[in-house]
C-alpha positions, 0 to 999 in steps of 0.5 A, spaced: 557 340 862 550 338 866 543 340 864 537 339 868 532 334 864 528 340 861 534 344 860 537 339 856 531 337 852 530 345 851 537 346 848 536 340 844 530 342 841 531 349 840 538 348 836 534 344 831 528 349 831 533 355 829 534 352 822 526 353 821 525 359 826 527 366 828 526 369 835 526 364 840 524 366 847 525 362 853 523 363 860 521 359 866 514 359 864 514 362 856 517 360 850 516 363 843 518 362 836 517 365 830 516 361 824 517 363 817 511 362 813 507 364 807 503 369 806 504 370 813 509 368 819 507 364 825 508 366 832 507 361 837 507 362 844 507 356 849 505 358 856 505 355 863 501 359 868 502 359 875 497 355 879 492 357 884 497 356 890 501 362 888 499 369 890 496 374 885 502 378 884 506 372 881 500 371 876 500 378 875 508 378 873 506 372 869 501 376 865 505 382 864 511 378 862 506 374 857 504 381 854 511 383 853 512 377 849 505 379 845 507 386 844 514 384 840 510 380 835 509 383 828 502 385 827 502 381 820 504 375 824 499 369 825 499 369 833 497 363 837 498 363 844 497 356 848 498 352 854 496 350 861 493 356 864 491 353 870 484 357 869 477 355 868 473 358 863 466 356 863 460 356 858 457 361 863 462 366 860 459 365 853 454 371 853 459 376 857 465 375 853 462 373 846 467 373 841 473 371 846 470 364 848 465 359 845 460 356 849 463 349 849 467 349 856 467 348 863 461 349 867 463 355 871 469 360 870 474 361 876 478 367 878 484 365 873 479 364 868 477 371 868 484 373 868 485 369 862 479 372 858 481 379 860 488 378 857 484 375 851 480 380 850 485 386 851 489 382 845 483 380 840 484 373 842 479 368 841 479 361 845 479 357 839 478 350 843 471 353 846 468 354 839 466 347 837 463 341 841 468 336 843 468 329 846 469 330 854 475 327 853 478 333 849 475 338 853 478 335 860 485 337 860 486 336 868 484 330 872 485 330 880 490 325 883 484 321 886 480 322 879 474 325 882 475 332 879 476 333 871 477 340 868 479 344 862 485 348 864 489 348 857 487 353 852 489 355 845 488 362 843 488 365 836 487 372 833 479 373 832 480 375 825 482 368 824 476 365 827 473 363 820 479 359 818 479 355 824 476 348 823 477 345 829 482 346 836 483 340 841 487 340 847 490 333 849 
């Protein structure tokens, strides 16, 4: 039996993870695990959003599928939704989206960033890694091949009700 490299890693990882996790969901762009914990279980969804080269329909299909996964999460769980969103959420969104994002991020929000903010707002999520002031090396998560452009496109979202529990959230 042969596997693609990422499939092999997934199967190896998920078989070990099943000892500690329940409800492992995997698709080409989403993986979700539910960890048994106390006093709350923790559901973590890892996402890889389509890049700007994809049509808007593909992006909407991705968000529809993501919403289906979020809808399956028990309301009492701590929910973490993180990943490579291929979106820029800028400090220009701070006033408009107060409670959904902080002011420490890119300079400006693009269309994909707007869509990410809509998703976060609808689900009462907060972009945790935009809350605190971090070194530029902790904000920048993508570098162009020629090194001229640097952007933050990876975000960690948690439920707004846990905002006071966040000490720091960094992407690498």
